[in-house]
FIKE-202027 format. One line per field, with one value per residue (C-alpha): x, y, z; chain; residue number from 1. Coordinates in Angstrom, 2 decimals, always signed. Example, Ala and Ser with C-alpha at 12.3 -4.5 7.8 and 13.67 -1.06 7.14 Angstrom:
BEGIN
east <- c(+12.30;+13.67)
north <- c(-4.50;-1.06)
up <- c(+7.80;+7.14)
kette <- c(A;A)
nr <- c(1;2)
// end
This chain:
BEGIN
east <- c(+21.12;+20.18;+21.97;+20.78;+21.44;+22.41;+23.49;+24.76;+25.39;+26.75;+26.03;+27.04;+24.60;+25.77;+23.75;+24.09;+23.21;+25.65;+28.20;+28.62;+28.80;+26.62;+27.17;+23.87;+23.91;+21.50;+21.00;+18.72;+18.21;+16.04;+15.45;+14.17;+11.09;+12.05;+9.03;+5.48;+5.63;+4.39;+6.93;+7.29;+8.33;+9.65;+10.37;+11.99;+12.75;+13.36;+12.77;+12.01;+9.62;+8.18;+6.21;+5.06;+3.42;+3.00;+5.06;+4.36;+7.55;+8.88;+10.44;+10.09;+10.89;+12.55;+13.83;+15.25;+16.91;+18.38;+19.93;+22.57;+25.57;+27.03;+23.99;+22.49;+23.26;+20.88;+19.27;+18.20;+18.17;+16.15;+16.70;+14.24;+10.81;+11.97;+12.55;+14.08;+14.29;+15.07;+17.85;+19.56;+21.07;+24.84;+24.36;+25.46;+23.45;+20.93;+20.98;+17.30;+17.51;+18.08;+15.79;+13.38;+16.12;+15.89;+13.68;+12.42;+10.63;+9.54;+7.67;+6.60;+5.52;+1.92;+0.40;+2.82;+1.09;+2.70;+2.79;+3.76;+5.30;+5.98;+7.81;+8.36;+9.50;+9.12;+7.97;+5.72;+4.20;+2.16;+1.31;-0.94;-1.42;-3.60;-2.38;-0.64;-1.76;-1.78;-2.39;-1.39;-0.57;+1.15;+1.92;+3.34;+4.56;+5.90;+5.38;+4.09;+1.89;+0.57;-1.90;-2.57;-4.98;-5.96;-6.81;-7.55;-9.22;-6.95;-7.54;-7.20;-8.88;-6.75;-6.96;-5.85;-4.75;-3.10;-2.21;-0.36;+0.33;+2.06;+1.65;+0.16;-2.07;-3.16;-5.56;-6.66;-8.93;-10.66;-10.43;-13.05;-10.49;-8.26;-10.60;-9.73;-11.68;-10.33;-8.96;-7.07;-6.15;-4.15;-3.37;-1.69;-2.24;-3.47;-6.07;-7.27;-9.50;-10.76;-12.50;-14.51;-15.08;-13.93;-15.30;-16.39;-16.20;-16.86;-18.10;-15.38;-14.68;-12.89;-11.03;-9.98;-7.89;-7.21;-5.53;-6.11;-7.37;-10.08;-11.45;-13.53;-15.29;-16.20;-18.76;-20.36;-24.14;-25.45;-22.69;-24.09;-22.43;-22.61;-20.56;-19.69;-17.96;-16.05;-15.44;-17.62;-15.08;-15.19;-17.87;-19.64;-21.42;-23.45;-25.68;-27.27;-26.89;-29.63;-28.81;-29.97;-28.92;-25.15;-24.56;-25.19;-26.42;-27.14;-30.88;-30.31;-27.75;-29.61;-30.43;-27.05;-25.06;-21.93;-21.52;-18.73;-18.67;-16.64;-15.31;-14.02;-11.90;-10.95;-9.58;-10.28;-11.37;-14.13;-15.61;-17.55;-19.48;-19.69;-21.76;-20.28;-21.30;-20.46;-18.63;-16.01)
north <- c(-14.13;-16.67;-17.34;-15.29;-16.39;-13.49;-13.02;-9.60;-8.04;-4.50;-2.03;+1.57;+4.36;+7.75;+10.90;+13.04;+16.28;+16.11;+13.89;+12.00;+8.22;+6.20;+2.61;+0.75;-2.59;-5.47;-7.96;-10.94;-12.17;-14.93;-16.79;-20.33;-20.77;-22.60;-22.16;-20.81;-18.52;-14.95;-12.41;-8.63;-7.56;-4.06;-2.99;+0.35;+1.76;+5.37;+5.91;+4.01;+1.27;-1.06;-4.27;-6.50;-9.91;-13.16;-16.31;-19.94;-21.68;-22.52;-19.07;-16.50;-13.85;-13.21;-9.72;-8.24;-4.83;-2.25;+0.60;+3.33;+1.79;+5.25;+6.25;+3.02;-0.49;-3.47;-4.68;-8.28;-9.11;-11.84;-12.14;-13.64;-12.70;-9.48;-9.30;-6.14;-5.71;-2.98;-0.40;+1.82;+5.25;+5.66;+9.29;+10.73;+12.98;+11.14;+11.70;+12.54;+12.94;+9.20;+8.00;+6.30;+3.84;+2.16;-0.90;-3.19;-6.45;-8.24;-11.49;-12.42;-15.80;-16.87;-18.39;-16.84;-14.56;-11.20;-7.66;-5.76;-2.26;-0.82;+2.53;+4.04;+7.44;+8.77;+5.56;+4.14;+1.22;-1.79;-3.77;-6.81;-7.98;-10.92;-14.25;-12.77;-13.53;-10.07;-9.36;-5.69;-3.37;+0.01;+1.40;+4.87;+6.61;+10.05;+11.63;+8.56;+6.94;+3.87;+1.08;-1.17;-4.05;-7.08;-9.70;-12.51;-12.41;-12.16;-15.46;-13.89;-10.86;-7.74;-4.98;-1.91;-1.30;+2.10;+3.95;+7.28;+9.10;+12.43;+14.19;+11.24;+9.49;+6.76;+3.90;+1.25;-1.53;-4.61;-3.24;-5.70;-8.49;-7.00;-8.41;-5.34;-3.96;-0.46;+1.19;+4.50;+6.61;+9.83;+11.86;+15.19;+16.50;+14.51;+12.11;+9.27;+6.35;+3.90;+0.76;-1.12;-4.28;-7.73;-10.20;-8.56;-10.73;-8.05;-4.50;-1.84;+1.75;+3.89;+7.10;+9.39;+12.52;+14.53;+17.79;+19.18;+16.96;+14.66;+11.54;+8.84;+6.24;+3.14;+1.20;-2.14;-2.22;-4.00;-2.81;-0.61;+2.83;+5.65;+8.76;+11.71;+14.68;+17.25;+20.03;+22.73;+23.56;+20.11;+19.38;+16.05;+14.20;+11.84;+10.17;+7.05;+8.25;+9.73;+12.68;+12.08;+14.92;+15.27;+11.94;+10.32;+6.72;+4.12;+3.33;-0.26;+0.57;-1.05;-4.22;-4.73;-7.85;-5.74;-2.03;+0.52;+3.77;+6.42;+9.49;+12.01;+15.04;+17.00;+20.51;+21.38;+19.39;+17.06;+13.76;+11.49;+8.33;+5.72;+2.56;-0.55;-4.13;-6.31;-8.78;-6.15)
up <- c(+11.43;+8.79;+5.58;+2.62;-0.95;-3.25;-6.85;-8.02;-11.42;-11.87;-14.67;-15.50;-16.38;-17.68;-17.12;-20.27;-18.51;-15.63;-17.41;-14.14;-14.00;-11.67;-10.78;-10.77;-9.03;-9.64;-6.82;-6.27;-2.70;-1.30;+1.97;+2.36;+4.53;+7.73;+9.99;+9.97;+13.02;+12.81;+11.61;+11.50;+8.01;+7.28;+3.71;+2.85;-0.59;-1.57;-5.29;-8.49;-9.51;-6.88;-7.24;-4.37;-4.73;-2.77;-3.38;-2.45;-3.57;-0.09;+0.24;+3.00;+0.40;-2.94;-3.74;-6.95;-6.54;-8.89;-6.95;-7.08;-5.34;-4.59;-2.51;-1.13;+0.02;+0.04;+3.27;+3.86;+7.57;+9.27;+13.00;+15.47;+14.15;+12.42;+8.65;+7.12;+3.34;+0.83;+0.69;+3.22;+2.55;+2.78;+3.83;+0.51;-1.79;-3.93;-7.71;-8.12;-11.90;-12.26;-9.51;-11.90;-12.86;-9.46;-9.03;-6.29;-7.09;-3.94;-3.28;+0.27;+1.61;+1.47;+4.57;+7.12;+9.68;+9.10;+10.45;+7.31;+7.22;+3.74;+3.57;+0.12;-1.11;-4.66;-6.32;-8.97;-7.10;-8.18;-5.06;-4.71;-1.12;-2.15;-0.82;+2.21;+5.76;+7.33;+11.00;+10.70;+7.78;+7.57;+4.10;+3.40;+0.24;-0.63;-4.06;-5.80;-8.38;-6.59;-7.26;-4.27;-4.58;-2.49;-5.09;-2.58;+0.85;+3.88;+5.76;+9.23;+10.83;+10.93;+13.50;+11.53;+7.95;+7.62;+4.39;+4.05;+0.78;+0.10;-3.25;-4.99;-7.44;-5.07;-5.82;-3.33;-4.57;-3.13;+0.40;+1.62;+1.15;+3.86;+6.53;+8.63;+11.57;+10.87;+7.71;+7.97;+4.94;+5.09;+1.96;+1.28;-2.25;-5.21;-6.54;-4.29;-5.29;-2.68;-3.91;-1.28;-3.31;-2.23;+0.32;+3.54;+6.67;+9.30;+9.75;+9.54;+10.44;+7.83;+8.62;+5.73;+6.30;+3.13;+2.27;-1.23;-4.03;-5.28;-3.62;-5.28;-3.15;-5.16;-3.15;-4.11;-4.09;-1.00;+1.32;+4.07;+4.19;+6.72;+5.86;+8.09;+6.46;+8.51;+5.98;+4.51;+1.77;+0.16;-2.43;-1.99;-4.78;-2.62;-5.21;-3.74;-0.13;+2.03;+4.30;+7.86;+10.13;+9.95;+8.19;+4.82;+4.71;+2.07;+1.99;+3.19;+5.88;+8.77;+6.82;+5.12;+5.96;+6.47;+7.14;+6.92;+8.87;+7.00;+8.81;+6.27;+7.17;+4.05;+3.60;-0.04;-3.05;-4.18;-3.03;-5.36;-4.45;-7.23;-6.87;-8.49;-9.20;-6.12;-8.36;-9.28)
kette <- c(A;A;A;A;A;A;A;A;A;A;A;A;A;A;A;A;A;A;A;A;A;A;A;A;A;A;A;A;A;A;A;A;A;A;A;A;A;A;A;A;A;A;A;A;A;A;A;A;A;A;A;A;A;A;A;A;A;A;A;A;A;A;A;A;A;A;A;A;A;A;A;A;A;A;A;A;A;A;A;A;A;A;A;A;A;A;A;A;A;A;A;A;A;A;A;A;A;A;A;A;A;A;A;A;A;A;A;A;A;A;A;A;A;A;A;A;A;A;A;A;A;A;A;A;A;A;A;A;A;A;A;A;A;A;A;A;A;A;A;A;A;A;A;A;A;A;A;A;A;A;A;A;A;A;A;A;A;A;A;A;A;A;A;A;A;A;A;A;A;A;A;A;A;A;A;A;A;A;A;A;A;A;A;A;A;A;A;A;A;A;A;A;A;A;A;A;A;A;A;A;A;A;A;A;A;A;A;A;A;A;A;A;A;A;A;A;A;A;A;A;A;A;A;A;A;A;A;A;A;A;A;A;A;A;A;A;A;A;A;A;A;A;A;A;A;A;A;A;A;A;A;A;A;A;A;A;A;A;A;A;A;A;A;A;A;A;A;A;A;A;A;A;A;A;A;A;A;A;A;A)
nr <- c(1;2;3;4;5;6;7;8;9;10;11;12;13;14;15;16;17;18;19;20;21;22;23;24;25;26;27;28;29;30;31;32;33;34;35;36;37;38;39;40;41;42;43;44;45;46;47;48;49;50;51;52;53;54;55;56;57;58;59;60;61;62;63;64;65;66;67;68;69;70;71;72;73;74;75;76;77;78;79;80;81;82;83;84;85;86;87;88;89;90;91;92;93;94;95;96;97;98;99;100;101;102;103;104;105;106;107;108;109;110;111;112;113;114;115;116;117;118;119;120;121;122;123;124;125;126;127;128;129;130;131;132;133;134;135;136;137;138;139;140;141;142;143;144;145;146;147;148;149;150;151;152;153;154;155;156;157;158;159;160;161;162;163;164;165;166;167;168;169;170;171;172;173;174;175;176;177;178;179;180;181;182;183;184;185;186;187;188;189;190;191;192;193;194;195;196;197;198;199;200;201;202;203;204;205;206;207;208;209;210;211;212;213;214;215;216;217;218;219;220;221;222;223;224;225;226;227;228;229;230;231;232;233;234;235;236;237;238;239;240;241;242;243;244;245;246;247;248;249;250;251;252;253;254;255;256;257;258;259;260;261;262;263;264;265;266;267;268;269;270;271;272;273;274;275;276;277;278;279;280)
// end
């Protein structure tokens, strides 16, 4: 295991309702970048505010944590090609009434080929994957309010990018920048927005599995789209698409430089297609 540099500051928070003290710990951890080999990064955080960004300051990662010391302990392990970050439960009951006080701020190295697994619980997440070199992506959240964007193109092709959301307000933008062959989105209950802007480098298949809620597909003009919907209880506003048999297609699907095939399985709710300027 490699040496991790950490600085910790402790603070007390009092809950006025339960009159029970909690010890909230603040920790900063970082790891110097020693090599450029591919790594497998796993990040786990239960509840609170989460931000994820890239960093290019010669660091493998930098992590700022604020957590309930009575319920969790920080995790920062780097062994072989496996990096584990976040917090780990101590097996005690979690004080849910103060969960929003927790915070994870994480920066990951630019330019390092990475299989990235992000596992979050009840969080408010602001995640920008731009600048990372991703070969595989798996992101899951529980009851969350999440904005995930990819502000810069992924420099390497990715096989599968997978997203799972529970009861959520979930927004994904600039999905073209993922450079993914396949995009999978699973959602329970809530409002989902998928933005297919960004720089497309290859055709992609998109699988969307929804429970109850609303789905908005924001598609740049000029991107070829074929949509299959497997649900008769979900309303579809398909403006700009032409129905051909069991599928809906953009008028220029066959002539488009890049195409996405969307398979939609939804139980109840609404689906809206919105066409956007390719530069957005």
